[in-house]
C-alpha positions as CSV (number, residue, x, y, z in Angstrom):
1,M,19.0,-18.5,-15.4
2,Y,21.5,-15.0,-15.6
3,T,22.5,-12.2,-17.8
4,S,26.1,-10.9,-17.9
5,V,27.4,-7.4,-19.1
6,Y,31.0,-7.1,-18.9
7,Q,32.8,-3.7,-19.9
8,Y,36.8,-4.2,-20.0
9,A,39.2,-1.5,-19.1
10,D,39.7,-1.0,-22.9
11,G,36.0,0.1,-23.1
12,T,35.4,-2.9,-25.2
13,L,31.8,-5.0,-24.4
14,K,31.4,-8.7,-24.3
15,Q,28.5,-10.4,-22.7
16,N,26.9,-13.9,-21.3
17,L,30.8,-14.7,-19.9
18,N,31.1,-18.4,-18.5
19,E,32.0,-19.1,-15.1
20,E,35.4,-19.2,-15.8
21,E,35.2,-15.5,-17.5
22,L,33.3,-14.5,-14.2
23,R,36.0,-15.9,-12.1
24,G,38.8,-14.3,-13.7
25,V,37.0,-10.8,-13.7
26,V,36.4,-11.1,-9.9
27,R,39.9,-12.0,-9.8
28,D,41.4,-9.4,-11.7
29,G,39.4,-6.4,-10.0
30,T,39.6,-4.5,-14.0
31,G,36.6,-3.5,-15.6
32,M,33.3,-3.1,-14.6
33,L,30.3,-6.4,-14.7
34,W,26.8,-6.9,-14.2
35,L,25.8,-10.1,-13.4
36,D,21.9,-10.5,-13.2
37,I,20.6,-13.7,-12.2
38,F,16.2,-15.0,-12.7
39,K,15.4,-17.7,-10.4
40,P,18.6,-18.8,-9.2
41,N,18.8,-22.4,-9.1
42,A,21.4,-24.4,-7.5
43,D,24.0,-24.4,-9.6
44,E,23.9,-20.5,-9.8
45,I,23.7,-19.9,-5.8
46,F,26.9,-22.2,-5.5
47,M,28.5,-19.6,-7.9
48,L,27.5,-16.9,-5.3
49,D,30.0,-18.9,-3.3
50,E,32.4,-20.3,-5.4
51,V,33.7,-17.5,-8.1
52,F,32.3,-14.4,-6.2
53,G,33.0,-15.4,-2.3
54,F,29.9,-13.8,-1.1
55,H,29.5,-14.1,2.6
56,P,27.4,-17.1,3.8
57,L,24.6,-15.3,5.6
58,A,23.9,-13.0,2.4
59,I,23.8,-16.0,0.0
60,E,21.4,-17.6,2.4
61,D,19.5,-14.7,2.4
62,C,18.6,-14.6,-1.0
63,Q,17.1,-18.4,-0.8
64,H,14.2,-16.6,1.5
65,A,11.9,-13.9,0.8
66,S,12.6,-10.9,2.5
67,A,9.5,-8.0,3.6
68,Y,12.0,-6.1,4.8
69,P,15.2,-3.7,3.2
70,K,18.5,-4.0,4.6
71,L,21.8,-3.3,4.0
72,D,25.2,-5.2,5.2
73,D,28.5,-4.2,4.7
74,F,31.2,-7.1,4.4
75,G,34.1,-5.0,3.5
76,N,34.7,-6.3,0.4
77,H,31.2,-6.9,-0.9
78,L,27.9,-4.9,0.2
79,F,24.6,-6.6,0.6
80,I,21.4,-4.8,-0.2
81,V,17.8,-6.3,0.0
82,F,16.3,-3.3,-1.8
83,L,12.3,-4.1,-2.3
84,V,10.6,-2.8,-5.2
85,P,7.1,-2.5,-7.4
86,N,5.5,-5.6,-8.2
87,P,4.4,-5.1,-11.7
88,R,1.7,-7.8,-11.6
89,F,0.3,-5.6,-8.9
90,D,-2.3,-3.5,-9.9
91,P,-4.6,-1.2,-6.8
92,L,-7.0,-0.1,-9.2
93,K,-8.0,-4.0,-10.3
94,P,-11.2,-5.2,-8.9
95,R,-10.8,-8.1,-6.8
96,P,-13.0,-10.8,-7.2
97,E,-15.7,-11.4,-4.9
98,G,-14.9,-13.3,-1.7
99,E,-11.0,-13.0,-1.8
100,T,-8.9,-12.2,0.3
101,P,-5.8,-9.4,0.3
102,A,-3.7,-12.5,1.5
103,E,-4.8,-14.0,-2.1
104,T,-4.0,-11.3,-4.6
105,E,-0.6,-10.0,-5.9
106,E,2.2,-9.0,-3.2
107,P,2.8,-5.3,-3.7
108,V,6.3,-5.5,-3.6
109,E,8.9,-8.0,-4.7
110,E,12.9,-8.3,-3.4
111,L,15.5,-7.5,-5.4
112,D,19.0,-8.7,-3.7
113,I,22.2,-6.7,-5.1
114,F,25.4,-7.3,-4.2
115,V,28.1,-4.6,-4.5
116,G,31.6,-4.9,-5.5
117,K,34.8,-3.2,-6.6
118,N,34.3,-3.5,-10.1
119,Y,30.7,-5.6,-9.9
120,A,27.2,-5.6,-9.0
121,V,25.2,-8.8,-8.9
122,T,21.0,-8.6,-8.8
123,I,18.9,-11.7,-8.1
124,H,15.0,-11.3,-8.2
125,R,12.5,-14.0,-8.9
126,T,9.6,-11.7,-10.2
127,P,10.7,-10.5,-13.9
128,L,11.0,-6.4,-13.7
129,P,10.4,-4.5,-16.8
130,F,12.4,-1.2,-15.4
131,L,15.4,-3.8,-15.0
132,Q,15.5,-5.2,-17.7
133,T,15.2,-2.0,-19.5
134,L,18.9,-0.9,-17.6
135,I,20.4,-4.4,-19.3
136,E,19.4,-3.2,-22.7
137,R,20.4,0.2,-22.2
138,A,24.0,-1.3,-20.6
139,K,24.2,-3.2,-23.7
140,R,23.8,-0.6,-26.0
141,N,26.0,2.3,-24.4
142,P,28.2,0.9,-21.3
143,K,29.7,4.0,-21.2
144,A,26.8,5.7,-19.3
145,S,25.7,2.4,-17.4
146,L,28.8,0.6,-16.5
147,E,31.9,3.3,-17.3
148,R,31.0,5.0,-13.7
149,G,31.5,1.9,-11.9
150,S,29.4,-0.3,-9.4
151,A,28.2,2.7,-7.1
152,F,26.3,4.4,-9.9
153,L,25.4,1.6,-11.5
154,V,23.2,0.3,-8.3
155,H,22.4,3.8,-7.8
156,D,21.0,3.5,-11.4
157,I,18.9,0.8,-10.3
158,M,17.4,1.6,-6.7
159,D,16.6,5.0,-8.8
160,A,14.2,3.3,-11.6
161,A,12.8,1.0,-8.9
162,V,11.9,4.4,-6.8
163,D,10.5,5.4,-9.9
164,Q,7.9,2.8,-10.3
165,F,6.7,3.7,-6.2
166,F,5.5,7.4,-7.9
167,V,3.4,4.7,-10.2
168,M,1.9,2.7,-7.6
169,V,1.2,5.5,-5.5
170,E,-0.3,7.4,-7.6
171,K,-2.8,4.5,-8.6
172,L,-3.4,4.1,-4.6
173,Q,-4.0,7.8,-4.5
174,K,-6.8,7.5,-7.3
175,Q,-8.2,3.9,-5.5
176,A,-8.3,6.2,-2.6
177,E,-10.3,9.0,-3.9
178,G,-12.3,6.5,-5.5
179,L,-13.2,5.3,-2.0
180,E,-14.3,8.4,-1.0
181,Q,-16.5,9.7,-3.2
182,H,-18.4,6.2,-3.1
183,L,-18.4,6.2,0.8
184,Q,-19.9,9.9,1.0
185,S,-22.7,9.3,-1.8
186,D,-23.6,6.0,-0.4
187,S,-23.7,5.0,3.5
188,D,-24.6,2.0,3.1
189,D,-22.0,0.0,1.2
190,E,-20.1,-1.8,3.8
191,L,-18.1,-3.8,1.1
192,Q,-16.7,-0.2,0.5
193,L,-15.7,0.6,3.8
194,S,-14.3,-3.1,3.6
195,S,-12.0,-2.2,0.8
196,A,-10.9,1.2,2.0
197,F,-9.3,-0.8,5.5
198,D,-8.0,-3.0,3.1
199,L,-6.1,-0.6,1.3
200,K,-5.2,1.8,4.3
201,R,-3.5,-1.8,5.2
202,E,-1.8,-1.9,2.2
203,V,-0.8,1.9,2.1
204,L,0.7,1.8,6.0
205,N,2.5,-1.1,5.1
206,L,4.0,0.5,2.0
207,R,4.7,3.5,4.3
208,R,6.8,1.6,6.6
209,Q,8.8,0.3,3.6
210,M,9.6,3.2,2.3
211,S,11.0,4.8,5.6
212,D,12.5,1.3,6.0
213,H,14.5,2.5,2.6
214,R,15.2,6.1,3.4
215,E,17.1,4.3,6.5
216,L,19.3,2.4,4.3
217,I,19.9,5.0,1.9
218,L,21.1,6.8,4.8
219,R,23.1,4.2,6.1
220,L,24.8,3.9,2.8
221,L,25.4,7.5,2.8
222,R,27.1,7.3,6.5
223,G,28.8,4.2,5.7
224,R,32.6,4.7,4.9
225,N,32.9,1.5,2.5
226,P,35.2,2.7,-0.5
227,I,32.8,1.1,-2.7
228,V,30.8,3.9,-2.6
229,K,32.6,6.8,-3.4
230,K,32.4,10.3,-2.5
231,K,30.9,11.8,-5.7
232,A,28.2,9.0,-5.9
233,V,27.0,10.4,-3.0
234,I,25.1,13.1,-3.9
235,Y,23.0,10.4,-6.2
236,F,22.1,8.5,-3.6
237,R,20.7,11.8,-1.8
238,N,17.9,12.1,-4.5
239,I,16.9,9.0,-4.1
240,L,16.2,10.2,-0.3
241,D,14.4,13.2,-1.7
242,H,12.5,10.5,-3.4
243,L,11.9,8.1,-0.7
244,N,10.8,11.4,1.4
245,R,8.1,12.7,-1.1
246,I,6.9,9.2,-2.2
247,V,6.3,8.8,2.1
248,D,4.6,12.3,2.0
249,D,2.5,11.4,-0.8
250,L,1.6,8.3,1.3
251,N,0.5,10.3,4.3
252,I,-2.1,12.1,1.9
253,C,-3.6,8.9,1.0
254,I,-4.0,8.0,4.7
255,D,-5.4,10.9,5.0
256,T,-8.1,10.8,2.6
257,L,-9.1,7.4,3.6
258,N,-9.5,8.5,6.8
259,S,-11.7,11.4,5.8
260,A,-13.5,9.1,3.8
261,R,-13.7,6.8,6.9
262,D,-14.9,9.5,9.1
263,V,-17.6,11.1,6.2
264,H,-19.0,7.5,6.2
265,L,-19.7,6.9,9.7
266,A,-21.0,10.0,10.6
267,M,-23.5,9.6,7.3
268,A,-24.7,6.4,9.1
269,N,-25.1,7.5,12.3
270,M,-27.0,10.1,11.1
271,R,-29.6,7.8,9.3
272,T,-29.5,5.8,12.8
273,N,-30.2,9.1,14.2
274,Q,-32.7,10.2,11.6
275,V,-34.5,6.4,12.0
276,V,-34.6,6.7,16.0
277,K,-36.4,10.4,15.4
278,V,-39.0,8.8,13.6
279,L,-39.7,5.9,15.6
280,T,-40.0,8.3,18.8
281,V,-42.5,10.3,17.0
282,V,-44.5,8.3,15.5
283,F,-44.6,6.3,19.2
284,T,-45.2,9.7,21.0
285,L,-48.5,10.6,18.4
286,S,-49.7,7.2,19.2
287,L,-49.8,7.9,22.9
288,P,-53.1,9.2,22.9
289,F,-54.9,6.3,21.2
290,T,-53.1,4.1,23.3
291,I,-54.2,5.4,26.5
292,A,-57.9,5.9,25.1
293,T,-57.9,2.2,23.9
294,S,-56.2,0.6,27.1
295,W,-58.7,2.5,29.5
296,Y,-62.4,1.8,27.8
297,G,-60.5,-1.9,27.4
298,M,-60.2,-2.5,30.9
299,N,-63.1,-4.1,32.9
300,F,-64.4,-1.3,34.6
301,K,-68.6,0.1,34.8
302,S,-69.8,3.3,34.4
303,L,-66.9,4.7,32.1
304,P,-67.6,8.2,30.6
305,L,-69.4,7.9,27.5
306,D,-70.0,4.0,27.6
307,D,-73.3,4.4,27.2
308,H,-73.8,7.4,25.3
309,P,-74.3,6.9,21.3
310,A,-71.8,9.4,20.0
311,G,-69.2,8.2,22.7
312,P,-67.2,6.3,20.3
313,L,-67.2,9.6,18.1
314,V,-66.5,12.3,21.0
315,L,-63.8,9.7,22.2
316,S,-61.8,9.6,18.2
317,V,-62.1,13.3,17.9
318,A,-60.7,14.1,21.1
319,T,-57.7,11.7,21.0
320,T,-57.1,12.8,17.5
321,V,-56.8,16.6,18.2
322,F,-54.8,15.5,21.7
323,A,-52.5,13.9,18.9
324,G,-52.2,17.3,16.9
325,L,-51.8,19.4,19.9
326,L,-48.4,16.8,20.5
327,Y,-47.7,17.3,16.9
328,Y,-47.9,21.2,17.2
329,W,-46.1,20.6,20.3
330,L,-43.1,18.8,18.8
331,R,-43.0,21.1,15.9
332,K,-42.4,24.5,17.7
333,R,-39.9,22.8,19.9
334,R,-38.7,21.8,16.7
335,F,-38.0,18.1,17.2
336,L,-39.4,17.7,13.6
């Protein structure tokens, strides 16, 4: 299923072009066309080759999901794989118990973009609300969206996608702060610690993808393809600045998770040391009683106070006093 919006050179607008009309637009090279394809079928994949003449390798990439952004320059057209936030992904949504990260929604989705002299073709397999908003804006105000050319249209698409990443990163930061507070208040919650590790893995993966997007924009700025005009370069630099800010925010999120992990492990270590300390003190204070009972439990004759009526009382008092002296010594040495 595809949606098409075309602005003629004289400014008039036409929607829902058929295959022959699309072929005429590409052949004439005038006006500005935006073709958006959602879940392309075999006929639409064939149209990419037959009508637009896209490179076979680029068409093949459109049929396989990619976890990495990329930019290919084929001379008369550019092929861009841009990762965009998945609208179904919500890092703040509680994960059902026992569900692994692989079973949840992926945080990003692939958006394929073909850019030519007078057209832009977008291909995606997940509904993207921000893209639909841009299409509706192009229908209402084609002068602002289409008249400036294909490079500016691609900039608008990328810029809107990057703005969605700001929303995702803000949610990730809130989740990281929540985990930090929980781990600092409860050192026994291993489930939350596991969630922190899962979140850190997602943040690291997203940071790598944002770094790859920066390299893509830099390649686009350094390239000399006539499709990207000089007056559009400054707009793509603005996207680069936004990506740098996102990477900085993700670094802060990673620092928050590392801090939460370190505090959690330190608290767990202190708790273990406290238990060991208490057990050591209990064992030390029980030594006099252990020695006395072991000594009088042996098969020796003529033990001290063995036949004396007050022997058990004297022995109990002596061991208790000795245990008290041990306790006083431990307190004086600040072991307690």
